[in-house]
N, C-alpha and C positions, 0 to 999 in steps of 0.2 A: 504494500500500500504506500502511496506517496506521502511524503511528509506534509504536503499542503493539505491533504485530506485529514490526516490526523490532527494537524494544527487547527483546521477549521472546526472539527468536532469539539475540541477542547475550548476554542474561542467561543463557539456558540453556546455550549453548556455553561461556561462561566459567565458569559454575557447575559444569559437568562437567569443567573443566580441559582442554578440548580445543582444539587449533588448528583453523583453518578446514578444512583438508584432512581431518583425522580426524573432525570433526563431519560433513562432507559424506559420508564413508564410512558413517556411522551412519544418516543420514536420507535418503540418496539425493542425487544431484547431484554437483557438483564444487566445488572451492575458489572458482573465480570466481563461481559462483552464490551461495555463502554470503556472499561479500563484498557482492554486489548485494542479497541479502536484508537484511543488516544495515544497508545504506545506505538501504533502503527504495525502491530503484529497480527491483526485480524481485520478483514474487510467487512463492513456492514452489508446487510442485504439491500437489494434495490429498494424495497419498501421503506426500510429505515433511512436510507439515503434521501429518498424523496421527501420523507417527513422532515428531515433535518433541513433540506433546501427550502421547504415551505416555511419553516420556522425562521430561517435566516432571511427570507424574502428575496431569494435569488433562484436562478434556474438550477436544475439538477446538475448540468454540465459545469456551470460556474462554481457550484459548491465543491465539486470534485477537483477542479483545476486551478482556481484563482484564490489567493489569500483573501479571507473575508474583510480584513481591514482596508482592502484596496478597491472594493467593488461598491457600486451604488445599488441599494435594494430596489426591487421592483415596487411600483406604486401599490399602496394599500396592503403592504405586507409588514409583519412585525420585524423588528430589527434587533439583533443581539447587541448588547452594550458590553464593553469591556471595563 
């Protein structure tokens, strides 16, 4: 998994003010998976990635490839705060 994706997952979770368990409940999966996603050792499912992109207010592709701190969210979408 790319470091950009792992960094975006961590950035989004922290920006939403959620612990790993609460974040997992929002996007699917469990706390151990979130830990692995953030470490870059496990790739989230497509459904989980889509949920994360929606929470970040960006496209699926943008969430996977562009650092969240450098993109502009889509209109009417929530934005993660750091």
